[in-house]
KENURO-301225 format. One line per field, with one value per residue (C-alpha): x, y, z; residue in one letter. Coordinates in Angstrom, 1 decimal, m for minus. Last residue first. Example, Ala and Ser with C-alpha at 12.3 -4.5 7.8 and 13.67 -1.06 7.14 Angstrom:
// KENURO-301225
u (13.7 | 12.3)
v (m1.1 | m4.5)
w (7.1 | 7.8)
type (s | a)
// end
This chain:
// KENURO-301225
u (121.1 | 123.4 | 124.7 | 127.2 | 127.5 | 130.0 | 132.6 | 130.4 | 130.9 | 134.6 | 135.2 | 133.3 | 135.3 | 138.6 | 137.7 | 136.5 | 139.8 | 141.7 | 139.5 | 139.9 | 143.7 | 144.3 | 144.6 | 142.8 | 142.3 | 139.8 | 139.5 | 136.8 | 136.9 | 135.6 | 139.0 | 139.9 | 138.4 | 140.3 | 143.7 | 143.0 | 142.3 | 145.4 | 147.4 | 145.8 | 146.7 | 144.6 | 146.9 | 149.0 | 148.8 | 147.6 | 146.2 | 143.5 | 142.8 | 140.0 | 140.9 | 138.2 | 139.4 | 137.9 | 141.2 | 141.2 | 140.6 | 143.7 | 145.8 | 144.6 | 145.4 | 149.0 | 149.3 | 148.0 | 150.6 | 153.3 | 156.2 | 158.6 | 159.8 | 158.6 | 154.9 | 153.6 | 153.3 | 151.3 | 150.0 | 147.1 | 145.6 | 142.5 | 142.2 | 138.8 | 137.7 | 134.0 | 134.0 | 132.7 | 136.1 | 137.5 | 140.9 | 143.0 | 145.2 | 146.1 | 144.0 | 143.6 | 147.3 | 148.6 | 146.4 | 147.9 | 151.4 | 150.8 | 149.4 | 152.4 | 154.9 | 152.9 | 153.3 | 157.1 | 157.3 | 160.8 | 162.5 | 162.0 | 160.5 | 162.4 | 161.4 | 158.8 | 155.9 | 156.7 | 155.9 | 152.6 | 151.6 | 152.2 | 150.3 | 147.3 | 147.0 | 147.3 | 144.7 | 142.2 | 142.5 | 142.3 | 139.2 | 137.7 | 138.0 | 138.6 | 139.5 | 137.5 | 137.7 | 141.5 | 143.0 | 144.5 | 148.2 | 149.5 | 152.7 | 152.9 | 156.0 | 157.2 | 160.5 | 162.5 | 164.0 | 167.4 | 167.9 | 171.4 | 170.5 | 172.3 | 173.4 | 173.2 | 169.8 | 169.5 | 167.3 | 164.6 | 161.6 | 158.3 | 155.6 | 153.2 | 150.6 | 147.9 | 145.2 | 141.5 | 138.7 | 135.7 | 133.4 | 130.3 | 127.6 | 129.1 | 130.4 | 133.9 | 134.4 | 133.7 | 136.3 | 138.9 | 138.5 | 138.8 | 142.0 | 143.3 | 142.7 | 144.6 | 147.6 | 147.5 | 147.8 | 150.7 | 152.4 | 151.8 | 153.5 | 151.5 | 150.9 | 153.9 | 156.7 | 158.1 | 161.1 | 164.6 | 166.7 | 165.2 | 164.8 | 168.5 | 169.5 | 167.7 | 169.2 | 172.8 | 175.9 | 174.2 | 174.9 | 175.6 | 172.1 | 170.8 | 167.7 | 164.4 | 161.5 | 160.1 | 159.5 | 158.9 | 158.3 | 156.8 | 159.2 | 159.4 | 161.6 | 159.0 | 156.3 | 152.6 | 152.1 | 151.0 | 154.4 | 156.9 | 157.5 | 155.4 | 157.9 | 160.3 | 158.2 | 155.8 | 152.8 | 150.0 | 148.0 | 145.1 | 143.8 | 140.2 | 138.1 | 134.4 | 131.6 | 128.3 | 125.7 | 123.1 | 121.9 | 119.0 | 118.0 | 114.9 | 113.9 | 110.6 | 109.3 | 106.5 | 106.6 | 103.6 | 101.1 | 101.8 | 99.7 | 102.5 | 102.0 | 101.9 | 105.1 | 107.2 | 109.1 | 108.3 | 106.0 | 107.2 | 104.9 | 104.2 | 106.6 | 104.8 | 104.5 | 101.2 | 102.3 | 104.2 | 107.9 | 108.6 | 111.3 | 111.3 | 114.0 | 115.5 | 117.3 | 119.7 | 120.9 | 117.7 | 117.8 | 115.3 | 113.7 | 111.2 | 112.0 | 114.6 | 117.3 | 119.7 | 123.2 | 125.4 | 129.1 | 128.5 | 128.7 | 125.7 | 125.8 | 122.8 | 120.7 | 118.2 | 115.1 | 113.8 | 111.5 | 111.3 | 108.6 | 106.1 | 108.5 | 107.6 | 109.5 | 110.4 | 112.5 | 113.0 | 112.2 | 114.5 | 113.9 | 115.0 | 116.5 | 118.2 | 118.3 | 114.8 | 116.1 | 118.5 | 115.6 | 113.4 | 116.3 | 117.3 | 113.7 | 113.6 | 116.8 | 115.7 | 112.5 | 114.5 | 116.8 | 120.1 | 121.6 | 124.8 | 124.0 | 120.5 | 121.6 | 124.2 | 121.6 | 119.1 | 121.8 | 122.8 | 119.2 | 118.5 | 121.7 | 121.0 | 117.4 | 118.6 | 121.2 | 118.8 | 116.2 | 118.8 | 119.7 | 116.1 | 115.3 | 118.3 | 117.2 | 113.7 | 115.3 | 117.3 | 114.1 | 112.3 | 115.1 | 115.2 | 111.4 | 111.6 | 114.4 | 112.6 | 109.5 | 111.5 | 113.2 | 110.0 | 108.4 | 111.4 | 111.3 | 107.6 | 108.1 | 110.9 | 108.8 | 105.9 | 108.2 | 109.7 | 106.2 | 105.4 | 108.7 | 108.0 | 104.5 | 105.8 | 108.4 | 105.6 | 103.4 | 106.3 | 107.0 | 103.4 | 103.2 | 106.3 | 104.9 | 101.7 | 103.6 | 105.5)
v (81.7 | 83.7 | 86.2 | 88.4 | 92.2 | 93.9 | 94.3 | 95.4 | 99.1 | 98.9 | 96.8 | 99.2 | 102.2 | 100.4 | 99.5 | 103.1 | 104.5 | 102.2 | 103.1 | 106.8 | 106.5 | 104.8 | 101.4 | 99.1 | 95.3 | 94.5 | 90.8 | 89.6 | 87.0 | 83.5 | 82.2 | 80.1 | 82.6 | 85.6 | 83.8 | 82.4 | 85.9 | 87.2 | 84.5 | 85.1 | 88.8 | 91.2 | 93.8 | 95.9 | 99.5 | 98.7 | 95.3 | 94.7 | 91.3 | 90.4 | 87.5 | 85.7 | 83.8 | 80.5 | 79.1 | 76.6 | 79.4 | 81.2 | 78.1 | 77.7 | 81.3 | 80.7 | 77.8 | 80.1 | 82.7 | 80.3 | 80.4 | 83.2 | 85.7 | 87.3 | 88.1 | 90.2 | 93.9 | 96.8 | 94.9 | 95.3 | 92.4 | 93.1 | 90.2 | 89.4 | 87.5 | 87.3 | 86.9 | 83.7 | 82.4 | 85.7 | 86.9 | 88.7 | 85.7 | 85.0 | 83.7 | 87.2 | 88.0 | 84.7 | 85.0 | 88.5 | 87.0 | 84.3 | 86.9 | 89.2 | 86.3 | 85.0 | 88.3 | 88.4 | 91.3 | 92.7 | 95.3 | 99.0 | 101.8 | 105.1 | 106.9 | 109.6 | 107.6 | 104.8 | 107.2 | 108.3 | 104.7 | 103.9 | 107.1 | 106.3 | 102.8 | 104.0 | 106.8 | 104.3 | 101.9 | 104.8 | 106.2 | 102.7 | 101.9 | 98.2 | 97.3 | 94.1 | 93.1 | 93.1 | 95.2 | 93.3 | 94.2 | 97.4 | 97.4 | 93.6 | 93.5 | 91.4 | 90.7 | 93.2 | 96.2 | 97.8 | 101.5 | 102.5 | 106.3 | 106.7 | 104.1 | 100.4 | 100.1 | 96.9 | 93.9 | 91.6 | 91.4 | 93.4 | 93.3 | 95.5 | 94.2 | 96.4 | 95.3 | 96.4 | 95.8 | 96.5 | 99.4 | 98.7 | 101.3 | 101.6 | 104.9 | 104.3 | 101.7 | 104.3 | 106.8 | 104.0 | 102.8 | 106.3 | 106.7 | 103.5 | 104.8 | 108.0 | 106.0 | 103.8 | 106.9 | 108.1 | 104.7 | 104.7 | 108.1 | 111.2 | 113.0 | 112.8 | 111.4 | 108.3 | 108.7 | 108.7 | 105.6 | 104.8 | 108.4 | 109.1 | 105.8 | 106.7 | 110.2 | 109.0 | 108.2 | 109.0 | 110.9 | 114.2 | 114.3 | 115.4 | 113.4 | 113.7 | 114.6 | 117.5 | 115.2 | 117.1 | 114.9 | 111.5 | 108.5 | 106.3 | 103.3 | 100.9 | 102.5 | 102.1 | 105.9 | 106.0 | 107.1 | 104.7 | 104.6 | 101.5 | 99.9 | 99.5 | 97.0 | 98.2 | 95.9 | 96.2 | 93.6 | 95.4 | 92.9 | 93.0 | 91.5 | 91.8 | 91.4 | 90.7 | 92.5 | 90.4 | 89.1 | 86.7 | 85.3 | 83.5 | 82.2 | 81.4 | 79.7 | 79.9 | 78.7 | 79.3 | 76.4 | 73.2 | 71.9 | 70.7 | 73.5 | 76.0 | 74.6 | 75.0 | 78.2 | 78.7 | 81.5 | 83.1 | 83.6 | 87.3 | 89.6 | 91.3 | 87.9 | 86.2 | 82.7 | 84.1 | 84.6 | 85.1 | 86.7 | 86.5 | 89.0 | 88.8 | 91.8 | 91.7 | 93.6 | 94.8 | 95.5 | 93.9 | 90.7 | 91.2 | 87.9 | 85.7 | 84.4 | 81.7 | 81.4 | 78.3 | 78.0 | 75.1 | 77.5 | 79.4 | 83.0 | 85.2 | 86.9 | 89.6 | 90.8 | 92.9 | 91.4 | 92.4 | 91.0 | 93.5 | 96.2 | 95.3 | 93.2 | 93.7 | 92.0 | 93.7 | 91.0 | 89.0 | 85.8 | 87.7 | 91.1 | 92.9 | 96.6 | 96.2 | 94.0 | 96.8 | 99.3 | 97.0 | 96.1 | 99.8 | 100.8 | 98.0 | 99.2 | 102.9 | 101.9 | 100.1 | 103.0 | 102.4 | 104.4 | 102.5 | 99.0 | 99.1 | 100.3 | 97.5 | 95.0 | 96.2 | 96.1 | 92.6 | 91.3 | 92.9 | 91.5 | 88.0 | 88.1 | 89.3 | 86.6 | 83.9 | 85.0 | 84.9 | 81.3 | 80.2 | 81.8 | 80.1 | 76.7 | 77.2 | 78.0 | 74.8 | 72.9 | 74.6 | 73.7 | 70.1 | 69.7 | 70.8 | 68.5 | 65.6 | 66.3 | 66.7 | 63.4 | 61.6 | 62.9 | 61.8 | 58.3 | 57.9 | 58.9 | 56.5 | 53.7 | 54.5 | 54.5 | 51.2 | 49.6 | 50.8 | 49.4 | 46.1 | 46.0 | 46.8 | 43.9 | 41.5 | 42.5 | 42.0 | 38.5 | 37.6 | 38.9 | 36.9 | 33.7 | 34.2 | 34.7 | 31.4)
w (128.1 | 130.3 | 127.8 | 129.5 | 129.7 | 132.0 | 129.2 | 126.3 | 126.6 | 127.2 | 124.1 | 121.9 | 123.2 | 122.8 | 119.1 | 118.5 | 119.7 | 117.5 | 114.5 | 115.1 | 115.5 | 112.2 | 110.6 | 113.0 | 112.8 | 115.6 | 116.7 | 119.0 | 121.8 | 122.3 | 123.5 | 120.5 | 118.0 | 119.5 | 119.4 | 116.0 | 114.6 | 116.3 | 114.5 | 111.2 | 111.3 | 109.3 | 107.8 | 110.2 | 111.4 | 114.9 | 116.0 | 118.6 | 120.1 | 122.5 | 124.8 | 126.8 | 129.9 | 131.1 | 132.3 | 129.5 | 127.1 | 128.4 | 128.0 | 124.4 | 123.8 | 125.0 | 122.6 | 119.8 | 120.8 | 119.5 | 121.9 | 122.2 | 119.5 | 116.3 | 116.9 | 114.1 | 114.8 | 116.3 | 119.3 | 121.7 | 123.8 | 125.8 | 128.3 | 129.9 | 133.0 | 133.9 | 137.6 | 139.3 | 140.5 | 141.8 | 140.8 | 143.5 | 144.3 | 140.7 | 137.8 | 136.2 | 136.7 | 135.4 | 132.3 | 131.7 | 132.2 | 129.6 | 127.1 | 127.5 | 127.1 | 124.1 | 122.2 | 122.3 | 119.9 | 120.0 | 122.0 | 122.7 | 124.8 | 125.4 | 128.6 | 129.5 | 128.1 | 130.5 | 133.4 | 131.7 | 131.2 | 134.9 | 135.9 | 133.8 | 135.2 | 138.8 | 138.2 | 136.9 | 139.8 | 142.3 | 140.6 | 140.5 | 144.2 | 145.0 | 148.6 | 149.0 | 145.3 | 145.3 | 142.5 | 139.5 | 139.4 | 137.7 | 135.6 | 135.6 | 133.4 | 130.5 | 128.8 | 130.8 | 129.2 | 130.0 | 129.2 | 128.0 | 128.3 | 126.0 | 123.4 | 122.8 | 124.4 | 126.6 | 125.8 | 127.1 | 124.8 | 124.5 | 127.1 | 129.2 | 131.7 | 133.2 | 135.6 | 135.7 | 138.2 | 136.0 | 136.7 | 138.8 | 138.1 | 134.6 | 133.2 | 134.4 | 131.7 | 129.1 | 130.4 | 131.0 | 127.4 | 126.1 | 128.2 | 126.7 | 123.2 | 124.0 | 125.3 | 122.2 | 120.0 | 122.1 | 121.7 | 118.0 | 117.8 | 116.9 | 120.1 | 122.6 | 120.4 | 122.1 | 124.5 | 123.0 | 122.1 | 118.8 | 117.7 | 118.3 | 116.9 | 113.6 | 113.6 | 113.5 | 115.5 | 118.8 | 122.1 | 120.4 | 119.0 | 122.4 | 123.5 | 121.8 | 124.1 | 122.1 | 119.1 | 115.9 | 114.1 | 114.0 | 113.5 | 110.4 | 111.2 | 109.6 | 107.5 | 108.5 | 108.3 | 111.9 | 113.4 | 114.9 | 118.7 | 119.1 | 116.7 | 119.6 | 121.5 | 124.2 | 123.3 | 125.8 | 127.7 | 129.4 | 132.0 | 132.9 | 135.7 | 135.4 | 137.9 | 136.2 | 134.1 | 132.5 | 129.2 | 128.7 | 125.4 | 124.3 | 120.9 | 119.1 | 116.0 | 113.4 | 109.8 | 107.5 | 107.4 | 105.3 | 102.5 | 100.3 | 97.8 | 100.6 | 102.1 | 99.0 | 99.5 | 103.1 | 104.4 | 107.6 | 110.6 | 111.4 | 113.3 | 116.1 | 117.8 | 118.4 | 117.5 | 114.5 | 114.8 | 118.4 | 120.6 | 124.4 | 125.5 | 129.0 | 130.6 | 133.5 | 136.6 | 138.2 | 141.9 | 142.1 | 141.0 | 138.2 | 136.6 | 138.4 | 136.1 | 137.3 | 135.9 | 135.6 | 136.7 | 139.1 | 142.1 | 140.8 | 139.4 | 140.0 | 137.3 | 138.2 | 136.4 | 133.6 | 131.0 | 127.3 | 125.0 | 126.3 | 125.3 | 121.7 | 119.2 | 115.5 | 112.9 | 109.5 | 107.0 | 104.8 | 106.8 | 110.0 | 109.6 | 112.4 | 113.4 | 114.8 | 117.6 | 118.5 | 119.0 | 121.0 | 123.4 | 123.7 | 124.6 | 127.3 | 128.8 | 128.7 | 130.5 | 133.2 | 133.9 | 135.6 | 132.7 | 131.9 | 133.4 | 132.0 | 128.6 | 128.4 | 129.5 | 126.8 | 124.1 | 125.2 | 125.1 | 121.7 | 120.2 | 121.5 | 120.2 | 116.7 | 116.5 | 117.7 | 115.2 | 112.4 | 113.4 | 113.6 | 110.2 | 108.7 | 110.2 | 108.7 | 105.3 | 105.4 | 106.2 | 103.3 | 100.9 | 102.2 | 101.9 | 98.3 | 97.5 | 99.2 | 97.1 | 93.9 | 94.5 | 95.4 | 92.2 | 90.2 | 91.8 | 91.1 | 87.5 | 87.2 | 88.7 | 86.4 | 83.4 | 84.4 | 84.7 | 81.2 | 79.8 | 81.5 | 80.1 | 76.7 | 77.0 | 78.0 | 75.1 | 72.7 | 74.2 | 73.8 | 70.2 | 69.3 | 70.9 | 69.1 | 65.8 | 66.4)
type (d | t | l | v | i | p | l | q | k | a | l | d | r | f | a | q | q | l | q | a | a | n | q | t | a | y | y | q | g | g | t | i | n | a | v | q | t | l | t | s | q | t | s | t | m | m | s | v | c | h | v | t | i | g | a | a | a | a | d | q | a | a | l | v | p | d | r | g | a | n | w | q | g | d | t | l | l | i | i | v | k | n | s | l | a | r | g | n | a | g | t | l | v | s | v | a | r | d | l | g | a | s | l | t | t | g | g | g | i | a | s | n | s | r | t | a | i | v | n | e | i | a | t | r | n | t | s | w | v | f | s | g | a | a | p | l | n | h | d | t | d | v | l | t | y | s | t | y | p | h | y | p | l | t | m | a | s | s | w | t | v | l | a | t | r | p | p | y | q | f | q | g | a | e | d | l | f | i | n | v | a | s | r | m | i | a | w | r | s | a | t | t | q | p | p | s | c | y | n | r | y | m | s | n | p | y | f | g | s | s | y | l | l | p | n | p | s | p | y | s | w | d | n | g | t | m | d | f | m | m | s | g | s | r | d | i | c | l | c | v | e | v | e | q | q | g | a | t | a | q | a | a | t | s | f | p | a | h | g | l | a | p | a | f | f | m | n | m | a | p | t | v | g | g | n | g | i | k | a | n | v | r | v | s | n | f | p | t | a | n | a | t | f | t | w | t | g | n | t | q | g | t | v | r | g | l | t | v | d | n | t | t | i | a | y | t | r | g | g | v | k | n | l | g | a | y | q | v | a | a | a | k | a | a | n | g | d | q | t | r | a | l | a | e | a | g | a | k | a | a | a | d | t | a | t | r | l | e | t | r | i | l | q | m | y | a | f | d | v | t | m | a | a | v | l | v | f | t | f | l | m | a | a | i | l | v | h | a | a | g | h | r | q | d | e | t | r | r | q | f | r | f | l | r | k | m)
// end
C-alpha cells in the first residue's frame, strides 16, 4: 500500500513538473511574440512617417520648381521640407543627391510615367532611405538587439509633378455673407456707404438686408480679398490654372427695394477653353463678376449641394480635359439648410475624379464639410477671421498644380 502511495505521489510530482515546464515555455513564447509585435508595429510607424516625410519633400520640391523654374531651388526646398519631419523620433534628413528632377507625363489609362533628367523639368522625385547608406541611420528597435536582430532599415520613394489644373471657385452668396465677422447673426458692419435710403424700409434690419454688402468688413468683402489672394498666388505659376466661378444661395425675391430676384445657382464665369486660355483675361473676368455682385444685395439660403453640383458640371463640361487635375474650392459661412445632402453631391464629385477643398467662415468645425473633403480627397479649413481665410486660399493656390504620381 505504501509503495502504491509513493508511486502515485511520484507520478503527481512529475505531472506538476511537466506543467511548470509547459507554463514557462508558454510564458516565454508569449513574451517573445509580444516583443516581436511591438517591434513590428514600430517598423510600420517608421514606414508611415517616412512616407509622410518623403511625400512632403517631393511636393515642396515640385512647388518650388513650378514657382521659381529653378532646379537647384527645387532640390533645396525638398531637402528643407524633409528636415521638418520626424521619423522614429529623429529629425529626418536627406541630401540633394536623394532628389532627382525629371518629367512626368500622363498616360491614357490614368497613370503617370516619370523620366529622370528629362527636360523641361516638371517634377521632382525623392528617394528616401533609413540606413542602407542614407543620411539618417538605421533605427534600433525596442527588442531587436536582445533577439539578435540588426537595426531596422527601409526606403520610400515619392514623385510629385506639375500638371494642368482646372479649378472652380464655388462661393456662397447667401444673405449671411453680408454679416460682419463677429459671428453674430444679423450683425452688419457699419458704416456702409452703399446703404439704400431708409425711406424704403420699415426698419434698419431690412435696410441692411436689402442693400449691397459693406465694402471692407462684411463677410462678402473678406471673401473677395481672399479670392484676390488666391488669384495672385495662382498667377505665379508658369501655367496658372484655368478657373471658373460658381455662386449659389437659394431662389428668392427681396420683399423691399430693389426687389432683387435671386437664382438658386449661377455659373458666373465658365471654365475657359484650353486652346484660347489667357490667365490675365481669366482673372479679370472673375474679379469683374465679383465686383458686379458686390454692388447689389445678396441673399437667400444655404443650398450647398446646388453649388457643388453645378461646379462638378462645369469641370466635367465641354471645356474640361480628361487628364487635367480637377479641383473645387467650396466656401460657405453657414450650415447647409436646403437641397439634397451635400455628402451625396460629394460622392458624385469623387466619382468624377474631382477633389473638393472646403473652407468655412465664422462657424465651428462642420461635420458635413469634413465628410465632403474626406470623400473627395480634399482638405477642410475652418476659419474664424480674415487672416485665416486669406491663408487658407493662399495655401490652396500654392498646392494646386502639384500632384503626387507615386
